[in-house]
All heavy atoms as a GROMACS GRO file, in nm:
protein
  551
    1MET      N    1   6.239   7.782   6.483
    1MET     CA    2   6.351   7.689   6.529
    1MET      C    3   6.476   7.763   6.527
    1MET      O    4   6.556   7.737   6.612
    1MET     CB    5   6.346   7.569   6.427
    1MET     CG    6   6.436   7.464   6.467
    1MET     SD    7   6.378   7.392   6.621
    1MET     CE    8   6.499   7.264   6.645
    2ARG      N    9   6.502   7.852   6.429
    2ARG     CA   10   6.622   7.921   6.428
    2ARG      C   11   6.641   8.014   6.554
    2ARG      O   12   6.745   8.032   6.602
    2ARG     CB   13   6.629   8.009   6.294
    2ARG     CG   14   6.653   7.937   6.176
    2ARG     CD   15   6.666   8.029   6.068
    2ARG     NE   16   6.663   7.960   5.933
    2ARG     CZ   17   6.670   8.024   5.814
    2ARG    NH1   18   6.682   8.154   5.812
    2ARG    NH2   19   6.662   7.948   5.704
    3VAL      N   20   6.537   8.076   6.596
    3VAL     CA   21   6.534   8.160   6.704
    3VAL      C   22   6.580   8.088   6.830
    3VAL      O   23   6.653   8.136   6.914
    3VAL     CB   24   6.400   8.230   6.725
    3VAL    CG1   25   6.402   8.315   6.852
    3VAL    CG2   26   6.364   8.318   6.612
    4LEU      N   27   6.521   7.966   6.847
    4LEU     CA   28   6.552   7.886   6.961
    4LEU      C   29   6.703   7.842   6.963
    4LEU      O   30   6.769   7.852   7.068
    4LEU     CB   31   6.468   7.756   6.957
    4LEU     CG   32   6.498   7.658   7.074
    4LEU    CD1   33   6.455   7.729   7.207
    4LEU    CD2   34   6.406   7.531   7.056
    5VAL      N   35   6.754   7.812   6.847
    5VAL     CA   36   6.900   7.775   6.836
    5VAL      C   37   6.991   7.903   6.862
    5VAL      O   38   7.087   7.898   6.938
    5VAL     CB   39   6.937   7.724   6.697
    5VAL    CG1   40   7.086   7.705   6.674
    5VAL    CG2   41   6.858   7.586   6.678
    6LEU      N   42   6.943   8.014   6.816
    6LEU     CA   43   7.020   8.136   6.841
    6LEU      C   44   7.019   8.175   6.985
    6LEU      O   45   7.117   8.217   7.047
    6LEU     CB   46   6.959   8.247   6.754
    6LEU     CG   47   7.021   8.383   6.773
    6LEU    CD1   48   7.168   8.378   6.717
    6LEU    CD2   49   6.940   8.492   6.691
    7LEU      N   50   6.901   8.157   7.050
    7LEU     CA   51   6.895   8.190   7.197
    7LEU      C   52   6.976   8.091   7.280
    7LEU      O   53   7.043   8.132   7.372
    7LEU     CB   54   6.746   8.178   7.243
    7LEU     CG   55   6.659   8.302   7.206
    7LEU    CD1   56   6.513   8.278   7.242
    7LEU    CD2   57   6.706   8.424   7.272
    8LEU      N   58   6.972   7.963   7.240
    8LEU     CA   59   7.051   7.862   7.322
    8LEU      C   60   7.204   7.898   7.307
    8LEU      O   61   7.281   7.885   7.402
    8LEU     CB   62   7.022   7.722   7.274
    8LEU     CG   63   6.885   7.669   7.313
    8LEU    CD1   64   6.865   7.536   7.258
    8LEU    CD2   65   6.878   7.659   7.465
    9THR      N   66   7.240   7.929   7.182
    9THR     CA   67   7.380   7.968   7.154
    9THR      C   68   7.424   8.089   7.231
    9THR      O   69   7.533   8.091   7.296
    9THR     CB   70   7.404   7.988   7.011
    9THR    OG1   71   7.360   7.870   6.936
    9THR    CG2   72   7.553   8.013   6.978
   10THR      N   73   7.338   8.189   7.235
   10THR     CA   74   7.365   8.311   7.312
   10THR      C   75   7.378   8.296   7.453
   10THR      O   76   7.479   8.331   7.525
   10THR     CB   77   7.256   8.418   7.283
   10THR    OG1   78   7.244   8.438   7.144
   10THR    CG2   79   7.288   8.545   7.355
   11PHE      N   80   7.288   8.207   7.514
   11PHE     CA   81   7.296   8.181   7.657
   11PHE      C   82   7.418   8.094   7.691
   11PHE      O   83   7.476   8.110   7.800
   11PHE     CB   84   7.165   8.112   7.704
   11PHE     CG   85   7.051   8.208   7.711
   11PHE    CD1   86   6.931   8.182   7.646
   11PHE    CD2   87   7.053   8.327   7.781
   11PHE    CE1   88   6.819   8.265   7.652
   11PHE    CE2   89   6.947   8.412   7.796
   11PHE     CZ   90   6.833   8.382   7.722
   12LEU      N   91   7.446   8.006   7.606
   12LEU     CA   92   7.574   7.926   7.625
   12LEU      C   93   7.697   8.015   7.629
   12LEU      O   94   7.778   7.994   7.718
   12LEU     CB   95   7.586   7.812   7.519
   12LEU     CG   96   7.694   7.723   7.533
   12LEU    CD1   97   7.696   7.639   7.659
   12LEU    CD2   98   7.719   7.636   7.409
   13LEU      N   99   7.705   8.106   7.537
   13LEU     CA  100   7.823   8.191   7.541
   13LEU      C  101   7.823   8.288   7.658
   13LEU      O  102   7.932   8.315   7.709
   13LEU     CB  103   7.829   8.278   7.408
   13LEU     CG  104   7.859   8.197   7.279
   13LEU    CD1  105   7.842   8.290   7.158
   13LEU    CD2  106   7.994   8.143   7.286
   14LEU      N  107   7.710   8.339   7.702
   14LEU     CA  108   7.701   8.419   7.818
   14LEU      C  109   7.737   8.351   7.947
   14LEU      O  110   7.787   8.402   8.039
   14LEU     CB  111   7.567   8.492   7.828
   14LEU     CG  112   7.534   8.593   7.721
   14LEU    CD1  113   7.393   8.646   7.732
   14LEU    CD2  114   7.637   8.714   7.731
   15TYR      N  115   7.693   8.222   7.948
   15TYR     CA  116   7.720   8.128   8.070
   15TYR      C  117   7.867   8.115   8.092
   15TYR      O  118   7.906   8.112   8.202
   15TYR     CB  119   7.651   7.999   8.048
   15TYR     CG  120   7.670   7.907   8.164
   15TYR    CD1  121   7.613   7.922   8.286
   15TYR    CD2  122   7.759   7.800   8.152
   15TYR    CE1  123   7.637   7.842   8.395
   15TYR    CE2  124   7.784   7.715   8.255
   15TYR     CZ  125   7.723   7.736   8.371
   15TYR     OH  126   7.746   7.657   8.483
   16GLN      N  127   7.945   8.104   7.983
   16GLN     CA  128   8.094   8.081   7.994
   16GLN      C  129   8.159   8.206   8.047
   16GLN      O  130   8.270   8.196   8.103
   16GLN     CB  131   8.148   8.046   7.858
   16GLN     CG  132   8.100   7.906   7.820
   16GLN     CD  133   8.165   7.875   7.675
   16GLN    OE1  134   8.222   7.955   7.612
   16GLN    NE2  135   8.135   7.753   7.637
   17GLY      N  136   8.102   8.324   8.038
   17GLY     CA  137   8.158   8.447   8.082
   17GLY      C  138   8.262   8.503   7.978
   17GLY      O  139   8.294   8.446   7.886
   18PRO      N  140   8.294   8.628   8.006
   18PRO     CA  141   8.380   8.693   7.912
   18PRO      C  142   8.529   8.636   7.922
   18PRO      O  143   8.567   8.579   8.027
   18PRO     CB  144   8.383   8.841   7.960
   18PRO     CG  145   8.343   8.829   8.103
   18PRO     CD  146   8.257   8.717   8.117
   19PRO      N  147   8.599   8.640   7.816
   19PRO     CA  148   8.736   8.582   7.819
   19PRO      C  149   8.842   8.679   7.884
   19PRO      O  150   8.926   8.735   7.817
   19PRO     CB  151   8.772   8.566   7.668
   19PRO     CG  152   8.691   8.670   7.599
   19PRO     CD  153   8.567   8.686   7.682
   20VAL      N  154   8.826   8.698   8.017
   20VAL     CA  155   8.920   8.782   8.093
   20VAL      C  156   8.983   8.694   8.199
   20VAL      O  157   8.939   8.588   8.237
   20VAL     CB  158   8.848   8.905   8.150
   20VAL    CG1  159   8.794   8.996   8.037
   20VAL    CG2  160   8.733   8.856   8.243
   21ARG      N  161   9.080   8.750   8.261
   21ARG     CA  162   9.153   8.686   8.375
   21ARG      C  163   9.060   8.688   8.492
   21ARG      O  164   8.985   8.774   8.510
   21ARG     CB  165   9.280   8.756   8.399
   21ARG     CG  166   9.385   8.754   8.288
   21ARG     CD  167   9.502   8.826   8.315
   21ARG     NE  168   9.562   8.787   8.442
   21ARG     CZ  169   9.674   8.838   8.481
   21ARG    NH1  170   9.733   8.944   8.417
   21ARG    NH2  171   9.727   8.797   8.596
   22SER      N  172   9.082   8.586   8.577
   22SER     CA  173   9.001   8.579   8.698
   22SER      C  174   9.038   8.685   8.797
   22SER      O  175   8.956   8.733   8.877
   22SER     CB  176   9.013   8.437   8.759
   22SER     OG  177   9.143   8.415   8.801
   23ASP      N  178   9.160   8.724   8.803
   23ASP     CA  179   9.202   8.828   8.893
   23ASP      C  180   9.202   8.960   8.817
   23ASP      O  181   9.281   8.996   8.733
   23ASP     CB  182   9.349   8.811   8.930
   23ASP     CG  183   9.367   8.713   9.046
   23ASP    OD1  184   9.272   8.682   9.115
   23ASP    OD2  185   9.478   8.651   9.061
   24LEU      N  186   9.090   9.035   8.843
   24LEU     CA  187   9.079   9.159   8.779
   24LEU      C  188   9.185   9.256   8.819
   24LEU      O  189   9.208   9.271   8.940
   24LEU     CB  190   8.936   9.222   8.805
   24LEU     CG  191   8.823   9.137   8.752
   24LEU    CD1  192   8.696   9.207   8.788
   24LEU    CD2  193   8.828   9.130   8.599
   25HIS      N  194   9.248   9.326   8.734
   25HIS     CA  195   9.354   9.415   8.758
   25HIS      C  196   9.474   9.355   8.827
   25HIS      O  197   9.557   9.431   8.893
   25HIS     CB  198   9.299   9.537   8.850
   25HIS     CG  199   9.182   9.603   8.791
   25HIS    ND1  200   9.192   9.684   8.679
   25HIS    CD2  201   9.051   9.607   8.829
   25HIS    CE1  202   9.066   9.726   8.652
   25HIS    NE2  203   8.989   9.676   8.742
   26ALA      N  204   9.500   9.229   8.807
   26ALA     CA  205   9.617   9.160   8.866
   26ALA      C  206   9.735   9.202   8.792
   26ALA      O  207   9.738   9.209   8.669
   26ALA     CB  208   9.600   9.012   8.875
   27ASP      N  209   9.847   9.238   8.857
   27ASP     CA  210   9.970   9.275   8.791
   27ASP      C  211   9.957   9.408   8.709
   27ASP      O  212  10.032   9.430   8.615
   27ASP     CB  213  10.028   9.169   8.710
   27ASP     CG  214  10.099   9.059   8.794
   27ASP    OD1  215  10.140   9.098   8.904
   27ASP    OD2  216  10.114   8.942   8.745
   28ARG      N  217   9.863   9.490   8.740
   28ARG     CA  218   9.854   9.615   8.672
   28ARG      C  219   9.952   9.708   8.738
   28ARG      O  220   9.985   9.704   8.859
   28ARG     CB  221   9.711   9.664   8.690
   28ARG     CG  222   9.617   9.583   8.608
   28ARG     CD  223   9.486   9.648   8.581
   28ARG     NE  224   9.500   9.737   8.461
   28ARG     CZ  225   9.408   9.818   8.429
   28ARG    NH1  226   9.298   9.836   8.500
   28ARG    NH2  227   9.419   9.897   8.331
   29ILE      N  228   9.990   9.816   8.674
   29ILE     CA  229  10.089   9.913   8.726
   29ILE      C  230  10.008  10.017   8.806
   29ILE      O  231   9.901  10.060   8.772
   29ILE     CB  232  10.159   9.979   8.604
   29ILE    CG1  233  10.239   9.874   8.531
   29ILE    CG2  234  10.246  10.096   8.656
   29ILE    CD1  235  10.298   9.924   8.405
   30CYS      N  236  10.077  10.045   8.927
   30CYS     CA  237  10.015  10.141   9.008
   30CYS      C  238  10.128  10.228   9.072
   30CYS      O  239  10.249  10.201   9.039
   30CYS     CB  240   9.936  10.070   9.126
   30CYS     SG  241  10.025   9.960   9.230
   31GLY      N  242  10.103  10.316   9.158
   31GLY     CA  243  10.208  10.394   9.225
   31GLY      C  244  10.294  10.473   9.125
   31GLY      O  245  10.414  10.470   9.126
   32TYR      N  246  10.231  10.547   9.036
   32TYR     CA  247  10.300  10.629   8.934
   32TYR      C  248  10.396  10.546   8.843
   32TYR      O  249  10.504  10.591   8.807
   32TYR     CB  250  10.382  10.738   9.004
   32TYR     CG  251  10.288  10.831   9.087
   32TYR    CD1  252  10.286  10.825   9.220
   32TYR    CD2  253  10.199  10.917   9.020
   32TYR    CE1  254  10.201  10.906   9.300
   32TYR    CE2  255  10.117  11.001   9.096
   32TYR     CZ  256  10.112  10.996   9.229
   32TYR     OH  257  10.030  11.072   9.298
   33GLY      N  258  10.359  10.419   8.816
   33GLY     CA  259  10.438  10.336   8.730
   33GLY      C  260  10.552  10.272   8.793
   33GLY      O  261  10.633  10.202   8.721
   34THR      N  262  10.557  10.267   8.931
   34THR     CA  263  10.678  10.204   8.991
   34THR      C  264  10.634  10.075   9.070
   34THR      O  265  10.723   9.997   9.103
   34THR     CB  266  10.734  10.302   9.096
   34THR    OG1  267  10.639  10.342   9.184
   34THR    CG2  268  10.791  10.422   9.028
   35SER      N  269  10.502  10.053   9.080
   35SER     CA  270  10.464   9.938   9.161
   35SER      C  271  10.362   9.846   9.083
   35SER      O  272  10.318   9.882   8.972
   35SER     CB  273  10.381   9.989   9.286
   35SER     OG  274  10.471  10.084   9.364
   36ARG      N  275  10.327   9.737   9.142
   36ARG     CA  276  10.228   9.640   9.078
   36ARG      C  277  10.112   9.612   9.179
   36ARG      O  278  10.136   9.599   9.293
   36ARG     CB  279  10.298   9.513   9.039
   36ARG     CG  280  10.405   9.531   8.942
   36ARG     CD  281  10.347   9.496   8.806
   36ARG     NE  282  10.448   9.508   8.706
   36ARG     CZ  283  10.418   9.521   8.581
   36ARG    NH1  284  10.294   9.534   8.549
   36ARG    NH2  285  10.514   9.538   8.491
   37CYS      N  286   9.994   9.598   9.120
   37CYS     CA  287   9.874   9.548   9.195
   37CYS      C  288   9.892   9.393   9.208
   37CYS      O  289   9.907   9.325   9.111
   37CYS     CB  290   9.750   9.583   9.126
   37CYS     SG  291   9.716   9.758   9.107
   38ARG      N  292   9.891   9.354   9.330
   38ARG     CA  293   9.897   9.203   9.357
   38ARG      C  294   9.797   9.164   9.465
   38ARG      O  295   9.760   9.245   9.549
   38ARG     CB  296  10.034   9.163   9.397
   38ARG     CG  297  10.146   9.195   9.302
   38ARG     CD  298  10.268   9.124   9.337
   38ARG     NE  299  10.391   9.171   9.267
   38ARG     CZ  300  10.424   9.136   9.149
   38ARG    NH1  301  10.348   9.054   9.085
   38ARG    NH2  302  10.534   9.184   9.088
   39ARG      N  303   9.762   9.042   9.469
   39ARG     CA  304   9.676   8.985   9.571
   39ARG      C  305   9.749   8.993   9.705
   39ARG      O  306   9.699   9.032   9.810
   39ARG     CB  307   9.633   8.848   9.540
   39ARG     CG  308   9.515   8.804   9.607
   39ARG     CD  309   9.467   8.666   9.562
   39ARG     NE  310   9.369   8.690   9.460
   39ARG     CZ  311   9.279   8.597   9.422
   39ARG    NH1  312   9.288   8.474   9.476
   39ARG    NH2  313   9.187   8.621   9.328
   40ASN      N  314   9.874   8.944   9.710
   40ASN     CA  315   9.960   8.951   9.824
   40ASN      C  316  10.103   9.002   9.777
   40ASN      O  317  10.144   8.945   9.671
   40ASN     CB  318   9.980   8.818   9.887
   40ASN     CG  319   9.846   8.768   9.950
   40ASN    OD1  320   9.776   8.842  10.012
   40ASN    ND2  321   9.811   8.645   9.916
   41CYS      N  322  10.157   9.088   9.850
   41CYS     CA  323  10.294   9.132   9.808
   41CYS      C  324  10.391   9.020   9.825
   41CYS      O  325  10.380   8.936   9.909
   41CYS     CB  326  10.333   9.254   9.896
   41CYS     SG  327  10.243   9.400   9.861
   42LYS      N  328  10.493   9.012   9.731
   42LYS     CA  329  10.591   8.910   9.734
   42LYS      C  330  10.689   8.946   9.847
   42LYS      O  331  10.690   9.051   9.907
   42LYS     CB  332  10.655   8.890   9.604
   42LYS     CG  333  10.569   8.845   9.492
   42LYS     CD  334  10.639   8.827   9.362
   42LYS     CE  335  10.553   8.775   9.249
   42LYS     NZ  336  10.619   8.764   9.123
   43ARG      N  337  10.783   8.849   9.874
   43ARG     CA  338  10.878   8.864   9.990
   43ARG      C  339  10.958   8.992   9.970
   43ARG      O  340  10.975   9.064  10.073
   43ARG     CB  341  10.957   8.739   9.998
   43ARG     CG  342  11.033   8.735  10.126
   43ARG     CD  343  11.102   8.604  10.152
   43ARG     NE  344  11.001   8.499  10.197
   43ARG     CZ  345  10.985   8.469  10.322
   43ARG    NH1  346  11.055   8.523  10.415
   43ARG    NH2  347  10.892   8.377  10.351
   44PRO      N  348  11.023   9.016   9.852
   44PRO     CA  349  11.105   9.137   9.848
   44PRO      C  350  11.031   9.266   9.818
   44PRO      O  351  11.089   9.362   9.776
   44PRO     CB  352  11.208   9.108   9.732
   44PRO     CG  353  11.127   9.018   9.649
   44PRO     CD  354  11.031   8.937   9.741
   45GLU      N  355  10.901   9.268   9.843
   45GLU     CA  356  10.819   9.390   9.812
   45GLU      C  357  10.756   9.442   9.946
   45GLU      O  358  10.742   9.364  10.043
   45GLU     CB  359  10.715   9.354   9.712
   45GLU     CG  360  10.760   9.312   9.583
   45GLU     CD  361  10.652   9.271   9.485
   45GLU    OE1  362  10.545   9.233   9.529
   45GLU    OE2  363  10.673   9.280   9.366
   46PHE      N  364  10.708   9.561   9.951
   46PHE     CA  365  10.632   9.624  10.056
   46PHE      C  366  10.519   9.694  10.001
   46PHE      O  367  10.514   9.740   9.883
   46PHE     CB  368  10.720   9.702  10.146
   46PHE     CG  369  10.776   9.827  10.089
   46PHE    CD1  370  10.713   9.947  10.090
   46PHE    CD2  371  10.900   9.817  10.018
   46PHE    CE1  372  10.768  10.062  10.033
   46PHE    CE2  373  10.953   9.931   9.954
   46PHE     CZ  374  10.885  10.054   9.965
   47ARG      N  375  10.418   9.704  10.083
   47ARG     CA  376  10.296   9.768  10.036
   47ARG      C  377  10.303   9.921  10.041
   47ARG      O  378  10.348   9.976  10.142
   47ARG     CB  379  10.183   9.718  10.136
   47ARG     CG  380  10.049   9.774  10.096
   47ARG     CD  381   9.944   9.720  10.194
   47ARG     NE  382   9.820   9.776  10.170
   47ARG     CZ  383   9.700   9.719  10.209
   47ARG    NH1  384   9.704   9.613  10.275
   47ARG    NH2  385   9.587   9.776  10.171
   48THR      N  386  10.260   9.984   9.930
   48THR     CA  387  10.266  10.124   9.922
   48THR      C  388  10.128  10.196   9.926
   48THR      O  389  10.118  10.315   9.939
   48THR     CB  390  10.345  10.180   9.799
   48THR    OG1  391  10.279  10.127   9.678
   48THR    CG2  392  10.490  10.126   9.800
   49GLY      N  393  10.028  10.117   9.898
   49GLY     CA  394   9.895  10.172   9.895
   49GLY      C  395   9.798  10.077   9.845
   49GLY      O  396   9.824   9.951   9.861
   50LYS      N  397   9.681  10.118   9.789
   50LYS     CA  398   9.573  10.030   9.742
   50LYS      C  399   9.548  10.054   9.605
   50LYS      O  400   9.556  10.167   9.551
   50LYS     CB  401   9.443  10.046   9.820
   50LYS     CG  402   9.436   9.978   9.952
   50LYS     CD  403   9.301   9.986  10.008
   50LYS     CE  404   9.295   9.901  10.132
   50LYS     NZ  405   9.159   9.908  10.195
   51CYS      N  406   9.515   9.953   9.524
   51CYS     CA  407   9.470   9.957   9.381
   51CYS      C  408   9.325   9.977   9.366
   51CYS      O  409   9.255   9.960   9.479
   51CYS     CB  410   9.512   9.828   9.311
   51CYS     SG  411   9.695   9.813   9.302
   52PRO      N  412   9.270  10.016   9.256
   52PRO     CA  413   9.130  10.038   9.247
   52PRO      C  414   9.049   9.912   9.284
   52PRO      O  415   8.935   9.925   9.322
   52PRO     CB  416   9.111  10.062   9.095
   52PRO     CG  417   9.239  10.114   9.051
   52PRO     CD  418   9.344  10.045   9.138
   53ASN      N  419   9.104   9.790   9.273
   53ASN     CA  420   9.028   9.670   9.313
   53ASN      C  421   9.055   9.627   9.458
   53ASN      O  422   9.031   9.518   9.495
   53ASN     CB  423   9.058   9.553   9.218
   53ASN     CG  424   9.203   9.513   9.224
   53ASN    OD1  425   9.289   9.585   9.278
   53ASN    ND2  426   9.236   9.404   9.167
   54THR      N  427   9.104   9.720   9.540
   54THR     CA  428   9.139   9.707   9.677
   54THR      C  429   9.249   9.609   9.710
   54THR      O  430   9.270   9.571   9.814
   54THR     CB  431   9.012   9.672   9.762
   54THR    OG1  432   8.976   9.535   9.727
   54THR    CG2  433   8.894   9.763   9.744
   55SER      N  434   9.324   9.564   9.608
   55SER     CA  435   9.439   9.481   9.629
   55SER      C  436   9.559   9.578   9.667
   55SER      O  437   9.555   9.695   9.636
   55SER     CB  438   9.485   9.413   9.500
   55SER     OG  439   9.388   9.320   9.465
   56PRO      N  440   9.656   9.528   9.733
   56PRO     CA  441   9.774   9.610   9.775
   56PRO      C  442   9.855   9.645   9.649
   56PRO      O  443   9.870   9.574   9.558
   56PRO     CB  444   9.851   9.526   9.870
   56PRO     CG  445   9.797   9.390   9.849
   56PRO     CD  446   9.667   9.394   9.791
   57CYS      N  447   9.908   9.769   9.654
   57CYS     CA  448   9.998   9.820   9.552
   57CYS      C  449  10.143   9.788   9.606
   57CYS      O  450  10.187   9.844   9.702
   57CYS     CB  451   9.978   9.960   9.535
   57CYS     SG  452  10.071  10.038   9.396
   58CYS      N  453  10.214   9.694   9.542
   58CYS     CA  454  10.348   9.649   9.596
   58CYS      C  455  10.465   9.705   9.528
   58CYS      O  456  10.474   9.703   9.403
   58CYS     CB  457  10.343   9.495   9.588
   58CYS     SG  458  10.213   9.413   9.663
   59LEU      N  459  10.557   9.749   9.595
   59LEU     CA  460  10.682   9.814   9.545
   59LEU      C  461  10.798   9.727   9.579
   59LEU      O  462  10.811   9.685   9.698
   59LEU     CB  463  10.700   9.953   9.589
   59LEU     CG  464  10.830  10.030   9.547
   59LEU    CD1  465  10.826  10.050   9.390
   59LEU    CD2  466  10.844  10.158   9.625
   60LYS      N  467  10.887   9.695   9.489
   60LYS     CA  468  11.005   9.610   9.516
   60LYS      C  469  11.103   9.691   9.603
   60LYS      O  470  11.136   9.808   9.568
   60LYS     CB  471  11.066   9.564   9.386
   60LYS     CG  472  11.182   9.465   9.402
   60LYS     CD  473  11.239   9.430   9.264
   60LYS     CE  474  11.181   9.294   9.224
   60LYS     NZ  475  11.252   9.245   9.105
   61LYS      N  476  11.158   9.624   9.702
   61LYS     CA  477  11.260   9.688   9.783
   61LYS      C  478  11.393   9.696   9.700
   61LYS      O  479  11.415   9.606   9.619
   61LYS     CB  480  11.285   9.604   9.910
   61LYS     CG  481  11.170   9.605   9.999
   61LYS     CD  482  11.204   9.524  10.129
   61LYS     CE  483  11.073   9.524  10.215
   61LYS     NZ  484  11.099   9.433  10.340
   62TRP      N  485  11.470   9.795   9.723
   62TRP     CA  486  11.599   9.806   9.659
   62TRP      C  487  11.699   9.864   9.751
   62TRP      O  488  11.674   9.924   9.854
   62TRP     CB  489  11.586   9.898   9.538
   62TRP     CG  490  11.549  10.041   9.564
   62TRP    CD1  491  11.414  10.081   9.580
   62TRP    CD2  492  11.629  10.152   9.583
   62TRP    NE1  493  11.410  10.215   9.606
   62TRP    CE2  494  11.540  10.258   9.609
   62TRP    CE3  495  11.765  10.172   9.584
   62TRP    CZ2  496  11.594  10.386   9.632
   62TRP    CZ3  497  11.814  10.294   9.613
   62TRP    CH2  498  11.723  10.402   9.624
   63THR      N  499  11.828   9.837   9.718
   63THR     CA  500  11.936   9.885   9.797
   63THR      C  501  12.033   9.963   9.698
   63THR      O  502  12.025   9.946   9.576
   63THR     CB  503  12.015   9.765   9.862
   63THR    OG1  504  12.067   9.681   9.760
   63THR    CG2  505  11.921   9.691   9.951
   64VAL      N  506  12.128  10.035   9.763
   64VAL     CA  507  12.215  10.098   9.681
   64VAL      C  508  12.306  10.014   9.602
   64VAL      O  509  12.346  10.038   9.488
   64VAL     CB  510  12.306  10.199   9.771
   64VAL    CG1  511  12.415  10.272   9.696
   64VAL    CG2  512  12.217  10.300   9.846
   65ASN      N  513  12.342   9.891   9.659
   65ASN     CA  514  12.426   9.795   9.591
   65ASN      C  515  12.361   9.741   9.465
   65ASN      O  516  12.423   9.708   9.370
   65ASN     CB  517  12.453   9.676   9.680
   65ASN     CG  518  12.540   9.720   9.807
   65ASN    OD1  519  12.610   9.822   9.794
   65ASN    ND2  520  12.533   9.644   9.910
   66SER      N  521  12.234   9.734   9.457
   66SER     CA  522  12.160   9.687   9.336
   66SER      C  523  12.165   9.791   9.228
   66SER      O  524  12.150   9.754   9.110
   66SER     CB  525  12.015   9.646   9.374
   66SER     OG  526  11.943   9.772   9.400
   67LEU      N  527  12.192   9.911   9.259
   67LEU     CA  528  12.199  10.016   9.153
   67LEU      C  529  12.340  10.021   9.092
   67LEU      O  530  12.350  10.052   8.968
   67LEU     CB  531  12.181  10.152   9.214
   67LEU     CG  532  12.035  10.183   9.265
   67LEU    CD1  533  12.029  10.320   9.329
   67LEU    CD2  534  11.931  10.174   9.153
   68ILE      N  535  12.438   9.975   9.161
   68ILE     CA  536  12.574   9.967   9.100
   68ILE      C  537  12.590   9.861   9.006
   68ILE      O  538  12.667   9.878   8.906
   68ILE     CB  539  12.674   9.954   9.220
   68ILE    CG1  540  12.664  10.077   9.307
   68ILE    CG2  541  12.817   9.939   9.174
   68ILE    CD1  542  12.747  10.066   9.436
   69GLN      N  543  12.532   9.750   9.015
   69GLN     CA  544  12.547   9.635   8.922
   69GLN      C  545  12.501   9.670   8.791
   69GLN      O  546  12.454   9.701   8.720
   69GLN     CB  547  12.470   9.514   8.976
   69GLN     CG  548  12.522   9.468   9.106
   69GLN     CD  549  12.436   9.352   9.158
   69GLN    OE1  550  12.335   9.318   9.106
   69GLN    NE2  551  12.487   9.292   9.259
   0.00000   0.00000   0.00000
């Protein structure tokens, strides 16, 4: 009986899946630490390459005026 309870508990825990985010590698750093992996680049960002999970590597646009502030 103990084995049955242990098996049911194990299968229940495995059925729920591991406690990780649904977007694997989302918001991870890419592009030598200057960009982020995203599903879609945000409006002020542009695509610089691909992340390991084939999501775009997005870099925020900047201007000279933003450096002065």
